[in-house]
N, C-alpha and C positions, 0 to 999 in steps of 0.2 A: 704764401709766396715769400714772405719776409724771411722765415726760417730757412727756406730753400736757398735764398740768396746768401745768407750767412754761411751755409755749408759750402756753396760753390765759390764764394769770394770772401774768404776768411779775413778777419781783422786780427792780425797777429799781435803778440805782446809788444813788439817794436812799433807797430802801427798805433796801438793803444797809447803807448808812452808819448808818441808824437802828437796824437790828438789831445791827450791830457795836457801836455805842455802848452799847446796853442789855444785850447778852448775851455779849460777848467775854470778859469776866472769868469768867463761868460756864463758857463753853466751855473755857477754859484750866484751870480748877479741875477740871472733870469729866475732861478729858484727863489731867491730872496724877494724879487718883485711879485712873484706868484703868491708867496706867503703873505706879503703885505696887502696885496689887492683882495685877498680872500679872508682877511682877519674878521670881518663882520659876518661871514657865512658859517661861523661856528665850525671851521675846518679843523679836523683832529690830526691831520698829517703833520709830521715834523719837517723842518727845513731839510734835514738829511734825506728824507724820502723824495722830496722834490729835486734835490741835487742829483740823486741817483736816476730819476726819470730823465733829467736833461743829459746825463752822461750816456744813458742808453740811446737817446736820440742821436748823440754824436756817433755812437757805434753804428747805428743805422746809416747815418750819413756816410761814414767811411766805407761800409760794405756796398752801398748803392753807388757811391762814386767810383769805387774800384770796378764795379760792373759796367758803369757808363763809359769809363775810359777804355776798358777792354773791348767793348763792342765798337766804339768809335775807331780804335786802332785796327780792329779786324776789318771793318768796312773800308777804311782807307787803303789798307794793304791789298784787299781783294780788288778794289777799283783799279789799282796799278797793275795787278798781275793776271787778272782773268782775261782770257782771249776768246773762249767759246761763247758764241752768241746766246745760246740758251742759258748758260750760267750767268752771263751778264744781265739778262732779263730777270733772273731770280734775285741777283744782287740789287738791281734797281727797285724791285718790290720790297726787299728788306730795308733798303735805304729810305724808301717812302714811308714804310711803317715806323722806322726809327724817328724820322723827322716829324711825323704826325702823332706820336705817342702822347705828347703833352697837351694837345688841343682838346677842346671840349666840344660836345655836340656830335653831330652826325659824322663829321670828318675825322673824329678821333679813331685811332687804330691802336691795337695792343701789340706790344713786342714782348711776348712771353717766352716761356721755356721752350716751346715748340720752335719758335723762330730762332732762338739762341742755338738750338741743336742743328738747325739747317745751316746757320752761320758757321758753327764749329766744324761741321762736315766739309763745308766749302773751304775753310781755312786749312784743315788737315790735308785735303786733296790737292790744293793749289798753291800753298805758301810753303817755301822751304823751312825746315826746322830752325835754322839759325836766326831767321828774322821773324818767326812766328811769335805773337804776343802770348804772355803767360797769365793765367788767373792768379798765380801765386806771387805775382809781382808785388813789391811793397807799395803802400799807399804813397802817392805823391801829392803834396799840398801845393798846388799851383795857384794862379790868380783866380780861377773860377771856384775852387773848393771852399774858401771862407764864405763866399756869398751863399753857396749851396748849403753849407753846414748851418749857417745862421738862420736861413729860412726854415730848415728842418727843426732847429731848436725852438724858434718862435712859434712854429705851428704846433709843436708838442706842448708848449706853454698854454696856447689857446685851447687845445684839446683837454688838457688837465683842468684848466679853469672852467670850461663848460661842464665837465664831469662834476666838479665841486659844486657848481651852481645847481645842477640837476639834483644832487643829493642833499641839498640844503634842507629841504622839507623833512627828509629822513632824520637828519641830525638835530632838528629843532626840538625834539622831545628828550634829548640826551641830558643826563644829569651826572655831574662829576661825583666822586666819592665824598668830597667835602660837603657838597650840596646835599647829598643823600643823608649824611649824618645830621645836617642842620634841620632838615624837614622831618626828622623823627625816625629815620631808618637806622639800622644797626650796622655800623661800618667795621666793627672789630671782627676778628676771625673766630668767633665762637661757633659751636656746633648747633646753633638754633636753626631750625628749618623754617622755611617761609610758608 
């Protein structure tokens, strides 16, 4: 689903530059914290790898936020313009799904591609072209976006940290080349076979 959202709600170069300007220092700080907190876990990843993971999380945040604002605009416009009773009932169902998408448990409802297609068809049929929202619209960093983006960055940090902790036992037996030479191994590039 994530790659599909990237295709439908592209983060353009201009969007990326805006995201980088606003969140690159945070990405570097979070990556540094991740590296520091996993120093004892024999973590082999470099700081730059963690920084890239956090930047990718920011790109996810941008694409998902573009989707979120697009859907909210479509729902708002449809609520103003729909007159047909049956179409308004469809809209109420879509609004209910959208509002319950973040809940957990039995009352959670998904708002997936199928529901987006229904929403788009309603918009195409009932909203004039000049006021219709666009998927290609540039990313707008409003009051809600920094909170949204920071949550995604910190969640990514936690996910990477859990992955490092899980793989700790695998890295426990790793030996560096300097240690290998010290314990009697041959670390030069000769043609000796093992």
